[in-house]
C-alpha positions as CSV (number, residue, x, y, z in Angstrom):
1,X,9.9,-9.6,11.5
2,X,9.9,-8.3,15.0
3,X,9.2,-4.7,14.2
4,X,5.7,-3.7,13.1
5,X,5.1,-2.4,9.6
6,X,4.0,1.2,9.1
7,X,1.4,1.7,6.3
8,X,0.8,5.2,5.1
9,X,-1.1,4.5,1.9
10,X,-3.8,2.3,0.5
11,X,-2.8,-0.8,2.5
12,X,-4.4,0.9,5.5
13,X,-7.7,0.0,3.9
14,X,-9.0,-3.2,5.5
15,X,-10.4,-4.6,2.2
16,X,-7.2,-4.1,0.3
17,X,-5.0,-5.4,3.1
18,X,-7.1,-8.6,3.3
19,X,-6.6,-9.3,-0.4
20,X,-2.9,-8.6,-0.4
21,X,-2.0,-10.2,3.0
22,X,-4.4,-13.1,2.6
23,X,-5.7,-12.4,6.1
24,X,-8.0,-9.7,7.6
25,X,-6.4,-6.7,9.1
26,X,-8.5,-7.4,12.2
27,X,-6.4,-10.4,12.9
28,X,-3.5,-8.1,13.9
29,X,-2.8,-5.5,16.5
30,X,-3.2,-2.1,14.8
31,X,-2.3,1.2,16.2
32,X,-2.4,4.7,14.8
33,X,1.0,6.2,14.0
34,X,2.7,9.1,12.3
35,X,6.0,9.5,10.4
36,X,7.4,12.9,11.2
37,X,9.0,15.1,8.6
38,X,7.4,13.1,5.8
39,X,4.3,13.7,3.7
40,X,2.3,11.3,1.6
41,X,2.0,12.6,-2.0
42,X,0.3,10.9,-5.0
43,X,2.8,9.1,-7.1
44,X,3.0,10.6,-10.6
45,X,0.3,9.2,-12.9
46,X,-1.0,6.8,-10.1
47,X,-3.7,6.7,-7.5
48,X,-1.4,5.5,-4.6
49,X,1.1,7.5,-2.6
50,X,4.8,7.9,-2.1
51,X,6.5,9.4,1.0
52,X,8.5,12.6,0.5
53,X,10.7,14.6,2.9
54,X,8.8,17.6,4.2
55,X,10.2,19.2,7.4
56,X,7.4,19.7,9.9
57,X,4.9,17.5,8.1
58,X,3.4,14.3,9.4
59,X,2.5,11.3,7.3
60,X,-0.4,9.6,9.1
61,X,-0.7,5.8,9.0
62,X,-1.0,2.7,11.0
63,X,1.4,0.2,12.6
64,X,0.5,-3.4,12.1
65,X,2.1,-5.8,14.6
66,X,2.7,-9.5,14.4
67,X,3.0,-10.0,10.6
68,X,4.7,-13.3,9.8
69,X,7.3,-13.6,7.0
70,X,4.8,-15.0,4.6
71,X,2.5,-12.0,4.9
72,X,5.5,-9.6,4.5
73,X,6.4,-11.6,1.4
74,X,2.9,-11.2,0.0
75,X,3.0,-7.4,0.7
76,X,6.4,-7.1,-1.0
77,X,5.1,-9.0,-4.0
78,X,2.2,-6.6,-4.3
79,X,4.5,-3.6,-3.9
80,X,6.7,-4.9,-6.7
81,X,10.0,-3.2,-7.5
82,X,8.3,0.2,-7.0
83,X,8.9,0.0,-3.2
84,X,11.6,-1.4,-0.9
85,X,11.3,-2.3,2.8
86,X,13.3,-0.2,5.1
87,X,13.5,0.9,8.8
88,X,11.7,4.0,10.1
89,X,11.0,5.5,13.4
90,X,7.3,6.5,13.8
91,X,5.4,8.1,16.7
92,X,2.6,6.1,18.2
93,X,0.8,7.0,21.4
94,X,3.3,9.9,21.8
95,X,6.2,7.6,21.9
96,X,8.9,6.8,19.2
97,X,8.5,3.2,17.8
98,X,11.0,1.3,15.6
99,X,9.1,0.0,12.5
100,X,9.6,-0.9,8.9
101,X,7.9,0.7,5.9
102,X,7.8,0.2,2.2
103,X,9.4,3.3,0.7
104,X,9.1,4.2,-3.0
105,X,12.2,3.6,-5.1
106,X,13.4,6.2,-7.6
107,X,11.2,4.4,-10.2
108,X,8.2,6.2,-8.6
109,X,8.4,10.0,-8.6
110,X,5.9,12.1,-6.7
111,X,3.3,14.2,-8.5
112,X,3.7,16.9,-5.8
113,X,0.0,16.5,-4.9
114,X,-1.0,15.6,-1.4
115,X,-2.5,12.1,-1.0
116,X,-5.5,11.3,1.2
117,X,-6.9,7.9,2.0
118,X,-10.4,9.2,2.1
119,X,-10.1,10.6,-1.4
120,X,-8.5,7.3,-2.6
121,X,-11.3,5.3,-1.0
122,X,-13.9,7.2,-3.0
123,X,-12.0,7.5,-6.3
124,X,-9.3,4.7,-6.5
125,X,-10.4,1.9,-4.2
126,X,-12.8,0.0,-6.5
127,X,-10.1,-0.3,-9.2
128,X,-7.4,-1.1,-6.7
129,X,-9.4,-4.0,-5.2
130,X,-9.9,-5.6,-8.7
131,X,-6.3,-5.1,-9.5
132,X,-5.1,-6.5,-6.2
133,X,-7.2,-9.7,-6.7
134,X,-5.6,-10.1,-10.2
135,X,-2.1,-9.4,-9.0
136,X,-2.2,-11.6,-6.0
137,X,-3.5,-14.4,-8.2
138,X,0.1,-14.5,-9.6
139,X,1.6,-14.8,-6.1
140,X,3.8,-17.9,-5.9
141,X,3.7,-18.4,-9.6
142,X,5.8,-15.5,-10.9
143,X,8.6,-13.5,-9.4
144,X,8.4,-10.2,-7.6
145,X,10.1,-8.6,-10.7
146,X,7.9,-10.3,-13.2
147,X,4.7,-9.1,-11.7
148,X,5.9,-5.6,-12.0
149,X,6.1,-6.0,-15.7
150,X,2.4,-7.2,-16.0
151,X,0.9,-4.4,-13.9
152,X,-0.3,-2.5,-17.0
153,X,-2.2,-5.6,-18.1
154,X,-3.5,-6.1,-14.6
155,X,-4.9,-2.5,-14.5
156,X,-6.5,-2.9,-18.0
157,X,-8.2,-6.1,-16.9
158,X,-9.2,-4.6,-13.6
159,X,-10.7,-1.6,-15.3
160,X,-12.6,-3.9,-17.7
161,X,-14.0,-5.9,-14.7
162,X,-14.9,-2.8,-12.8
163,X,-16.8,-1.4,-15.8
164,X,-18.7,-4.6,-16.3
165,X,-19.6,-4.7,-12.6
166,X,-20.8,-1.1,-12.8
167,X,-23.0,-1.9,-15.8
168,X,-24.6,-4.8,-14.0
169,X,-25.4,-2.7,-11.0
170,X,-26.8,0.2,-13.0
């Protein structure tokens, strides 16, 4: 893929990105960017965001340059059928930039609540890291569609592992 990918949600987190992509975020050129007239809102009943149209709003994010097809495939696998890759124009360094972004499908409605990566980092990140490790363990073994069906199991197991880790550290 020649265009960079724009990330507006939890994949801006370096730890989560490394699990999903299989490579550290620091291996790539990363620049701050915004998507104009969109806002990141929490997906209904979830900790991660969706983009919604909002005239005058700005969805903050990052552009990641130089992702190879294998990494994009890994990200698409993680995003499951809830998101689809499509073109966007973002603003980076005051200039318009052609990019691609994973947009939520109609499967994922917005809760209407604003989403913030800082809040997610405090509240949702630990569970997300466990879940990502479990989900990416299926990469190359099950289809994109099939992993979507097992996410409820993945979250239950991730919550169990997180609780066990918290008990050990207490």
